[in-house]
N, C-alpha and C positions, 0 to 999 in steps of 0.2 A: 207773435215776435219777429219770427222769421221774413212774415209777409211784411210788416212793419217797414222791417229795414230794407228791404229790398226795395218799398216803395220809396224811402226816402232817399237811397241811391239812385233809382231812377229819376228824380225830378232833379237832383243833382247834376247827375249826366245828361240830362237833357238841356238843363241851363247852360250848362258847359259847352256845348255840343253846337248851340242857338248862335252864342257869343261868339265863339273861334268862326264858324263858317259867316256867320252877318259881317263882323267887322271886313272880313277880308274883302268881301263881294263890293261893302259898302264903299273900301279904299277905293277899289276897282273903279268905281265910276269916275274919279279923277284920273286915270289913265285912259281916255278914251280911245288908243290906237290899241287897246289889247281887248280881247274878247274875256271877259270875265264868267261866259258859261261855259266855256270851254277850260281855258288852264285854271282858273283862279278857283272856279268850283272842285276840280279837280285836288288842287292844293289846299282849300279848307277843309273838304271831308277827310282829306289825308290827315292835313294837321290834327281832327279832331279823332280820328282811329287813335291815332299816335299818342296824343293826350291823355284816351281813356287807357290806353296799354301802361304809358308810365305811370299814371294816377295809382296803378293797384302797386307799385314798389312803393311809392311816396305817402301811400296811406290817405289819400284824399277823400277816400268815400267810403272810409271806415266811421266808426260811431265818433261824435265831434264833441259829447256830452263832457262838460270840466276840461275842456282843452280851450286854452286862452288864444284868442283868435288871430290876433296881428303877430302876436312873438310866436306863435305855432302853426295853425293852420294856412293864413294867408300867406307865410314863409313858403311852405311846403308848394303852395298854388303856383307861385311864383317859382320855385326851382322845376316844378313839373311843367311851366310853360317854357320856361328859357331851353330846357333838354329838349324838348317836343321842336321848337322852332330851330334849334341848331341842328338837329337830326334832320329834319324835312330840307333846311339847305344842303347839307351835305348830300342827302339824296337826288336834289335839282342838281348840284354842282357835278356827280357824279353820271349822271343821265345825259349832263352835257343841253340843260334845258333853260340855264340861269338867264340866255337872253330874251324869252318867251315873259319876262317878271319884270314890273317895274320896280325898282329899287326904291321909291318913294313908298309904294304901294306896303312891300314887304317890312322898310322901317317902320311904320306909321302901323303896321299889324304889330310888330315887335312889341312896341311900346302902348299901343293903345289896350290892348286884348287883356293883358294882367291887369290892369287898373279896373274894368270893366268886371272881370271874374271874381274879383275880391269884393268889388260892391255888391254884384248878383250873390256871392254865397255868403256874405254878410246879412243881406236883406234877406233871404231863405231861413238862415240861421236862427235870425232874431223872428222870425213869422212863425217857424217851428218851434221857438221856445216859448212864445206868447200863448199856443194854441194848447200845450201841454200844461203852461201855469194855470190856464182857467179850466182845465181839468177835460179836455178832450184829447183822447186815445192814453188817456193815462192809464195806469195797471195799479191795482190794489193788491200791496203783498202783505204778508204778515212773517214774524221775525219769532224763530225758534232758537229758545235760550233768553233769559234776562240775565246778559252778561255784560263786561265793558265792550267787548267789541260789538256786541248786538247793537248796543245802545250808541257807542259812535258810530256805525252804520246809519241809524236811523236819524241821528241827528244831521249827518253828513246830507241825505237824502233831504230834508228839512230845508237845510241850506241850498241845494239845488233843484228847484222844483221844475227846471227845466229836465230835469231826467225822465220825467212822466212817470214818478215812481210814486205812491202814497203810502204812507205804513198805516195799516190798520189796526194793528196791535201786537203783543206778544204773548208767545204760548210758553209755559214756563214746564220745565223739565227738571229732573233731579240735578242737583250739585248746582243750582243758579248762584253765580256769586257775586250780583250787583243787585242792587235796592230800584225800583222799577218809579220813573218821577210819573206824577201826577197828568202830566202832558200824553203820555202813552197808556192805551189800556189793557188789561191784562184779559185775554179772550180765552182763556183755557188751557188744560193740561194737554197731556200724549192724547188721551183717549179722544180729547175735541179736535184734536190737530188731526188725526188720523180720520176722524169724521169728515172734517172739512177738507181735507187734500183728496179723498176719495167720493165726494161730491162736486169739487171743482168751485170750492167757495172761492177763493183765490186766486188771481192770474199768475202770480207766482209764489213760492214758498223759499225764505232764506236761513240758513241753518248756522245758527251762532252758539254750539255747543261749548260748554266746559270742557277742557280737553284732561279733566281729572278720572274721567271714566269712559274710555274708549271701546269697553265692551256694552256700554248702553248706547254709545254711539252708532256703533257700528248696529247693534239690532234696531236701531230706529231707521237708519237709512235702508236698513233691508224689508221695513214694515213700510214706507212711503216707495220702495219701489213696484206695489201693485196700485199706485193710485193714479189718477190723470193729472194732477197737477206737475209744471215743471220745479224741478226742487235743485237749490244752489245753497252752495256752502260758503261761507264768510271765513276764509282762512285766520287763524290766531296767529301773533309773531312768529313762529317757528317753521309753521308750515307755509307761510308768506315768504319765508324765507327758501324751501327747500322748493316751491313752486319754480322759481327763478334756474331750478339745476335741471340737468338733463338725466335720459337712465340710458343706461347702456345694456346687454345682454349678453353675460360671458359664461360659457360652459350652461346655457340654458337656466341661467340664472340672471332675475333683474338686479341691477347694481345701479344705484343711485350716485353720479359726482358729485361730491359737496362743493368741491373748489378745482375746477378743471380750466384746462383752454377753453374760451368762450367761442373761438374760430374755428370751424372744420379747417381741414387743409384746402377744400375749394373756396371756401368763403375768405379763407388768408390770403389766397393766391390772388382774388377778385381783389382785396384790397391792397396789393403789395403791385397788382396791375395800375391801377389807382394811383397809387402814390408815385410809381416811376413815368408814369403820360402827364398828370397834371402837373406835377412838380416839375419834369424837365421843360414844359409849355410856360410856367411860372418863371422859372430861370430865367431862360431865355429871355424871355418880356422884360424880366426887373434888373438884369446886369448892368444896363444904364444907368439906371438908379441907385444901384450898389457903389457903381464907380463912386457918384457924385458924393454918396455919404462917405464912401471911405476915405475920399479928399475933404469933407468938411470934418470929420474926425481929426486928420494928421494935422491940419492947420489950424483946429480950435483948442487942442491939448496936448501936451506932452504924454507918452505912450504910445502903446500899441492899437492899430485897428482894430482887429477883432479880439475877443474876450472867451477865453473858454474855461467852463468849469466840468467836475466830474458830476455825475447823474446815474441813477438806476434807470435801466431800460425794460426791454422784455424778459421776464423772471427773474430781475433784479439784478441783471448783467451790467456793468458799468463802464461807462463809455463817455468821450468826452463831448459836450454839449457846446454849438459856436454861436457867439451873439458877436451884434456891434458893441465895442467900448461903449458905455454910456456914464461909467464913476471915472473917479480920479483913482479907483485901488480897482484890483483885481484880485476878490477873496475867493480861495480856494481850499480853505482849511478846515479845521474840524469845529469852528465856527464861524458861521457865517451870517451877519446881522441883514434882513429884509430890509429892501428901499421904502421909506416913509416917506410923508407929505412933506414936501420944503428939505428932503434931506439933502445937507451940504456935499455930499459927495457927488452926488450927481452932476455931470457938466450941461452947459446952456443947450448943446447940440444934442446932450444926451436926454436932456429933459423932453425935446420933441420928438425923439425916437420913440423913447420908454411912452409917449403919450399916443403916438401914431402906431404903436408896437413895430415899426420897421425897424428896431433894433435885433427881429427875431429872424428877420432875412435871411441869414447867412446858415440857419436851421434849414434849408432844402437842401445843402450839401448833405447834412446829416441827414436828411431823408434819401437821399438818392445812394448814402451808402449803407443801408438799411437798419439804422440805429434806431430810428423816427420814422412817424408817420405825419402825413399831412394835419390827419384830425386823429387826436387820441387823450387821453388824460396828459397834462401836461408835466411834463419831468420838474419834479424838485431836487433841490439840492441834498446829496448825501447826506450832509450835515441834519436838514430839516428832515428827512426820512427817518433818520434814526430816533429825534427829538420826539415824532408825531405815530410814530408806531407802537411806542407805548403809552401813547393817550387816546388814540382811537381805534377800537377792534376793528379789523377787517381793515386796515389801511393799507398793507403792502398787497393786497388783493389789486389794487389798480393797476398794478403793473404784471398782470397777469394779458394785459394789449401792449403794443409802442405806445411809446409817449409819444402827444403830438405838438406840432408849431401851434396850432386852438384845438379847441373842444368845447364839450356839452357845458361843461362848467362856466367857461370864459364868457360866452354867446348867452348865457342864464344871468350874468351877473356878477360871478365868484371869482374873480380876477382881482390882480394886486395883493396887496399886504393882506397878511391872515394875522391880523395883531389879536383876533380874540380865538378861541378853540371853537367856536360856532362858526364862523367863517370856515374853520380847515374841512370841517364836518360836510356843512353844506357843500364845499366843493367836493368831496369826497363821495359824497352820497351822489352828486350829479357823474361822477366819472363812473359810477358803479353802475348807474343806470344808461350809461352809454354803452358802458361792454356788455351788456346783458341786451339792450334792445339794437347792436349795432344793423346796420342795413346801409348800402352804399345809395340811397336815397336819403339815408339821414346824414352823411359825410356831407354831401351836396348844398343840404340844407345850410349845415354848420360853414361849411365856407361862403357863401353867399353871407350868411349874417355876419360874420366876423368882418368882410369887406365892408359893409354896411356901418359895424359897431365901433370898426377901429379908430375912427375921426370923432367919436362922441362920447367914450368909455371914461367916467369919472372918475374909477377906480385904478388907472392906471396913471402911476407918477412915479 
């Protein structure tokens, strides 16, 4: 399994390096006064090295099975390349070597490379998927436990043949809690399982054990320790929830943090630095646009330019969030009506601002104040929090991180009016997924995705 993973990563890295290097060398042909064998070759090799290093943080070389390509992997590659390019330009600037390179070559390299990287990765992904679909390099697996968890896992594998797994059948154990469909074979009990595990019959064995008998499960896992077959555990819902938490050791005793701050002090410092640096740069660039928006609001409808509303921040701390006024009302009470499609309260200028998310720009001041982050769970009105925390279990856990101007839920389509409980549940699920898997690379991906999505979001009104 490890060898196959390394092999796939090597293919991806080799293709990326070849594209990055070849594009800059080919582009340099159009700058005959420059010696591509010297400066451009060094820049190409440097870019390939930086791209590989940045790619470790943006996870472009991890397993892609089940990952949506254009909404996830392609976006990661664009972010990785942009980060690489601007780091390289910064190094060239500091080294005072910018006069050695053609601006036309560098700009062409900037825009052409990500397109070819995405085409290359999509082609390789499709080729590897096809090989697995026809059975090349597939792994035969067995599932232990005829349970709802095991059957769900088997069905998911059958729906995704590109995963490279083939379910040979199920082993039955005590306290099985589901009936085995005719599409799957029952290949024995515990005795047959142990014999197959010792002889290496299967490439992998997956445990989907019923949780009613922990003593039996512990004994079976101990017995499988003396076999030569890789064994993996499919967690039930309770165990799955615990896996997202971390352990501490206090007074020589391991302690599981069920609900805890998701960021360590060091990671929180990195995120704060991200907010201050990127937030300050964007605010300076956007100030002229914000001045024009203020003028449009003031001259088009009566009322203040800015609108503030109480929101819950980190750990439930209440603060005032700033927005450009988009309505004829400024509600901030115990009952707040969400904006709906064709809402009569929305002004003409406000409709455009809401559609393009420009009404959120004053929140960069909230970011600099420390109440918000550029990326994080969107802050809901206090009145909405009070309503939804009684309807959605764990709803308030989204306040374990600072609220953001944009977030994982917004770039995944769960922005706008939550006229059904299901929509809010999906938004909260995305928020919790973001909190559990936060990284600087993820934030950069969300920022880039937000810029592309702002003008085409049908849920914004």
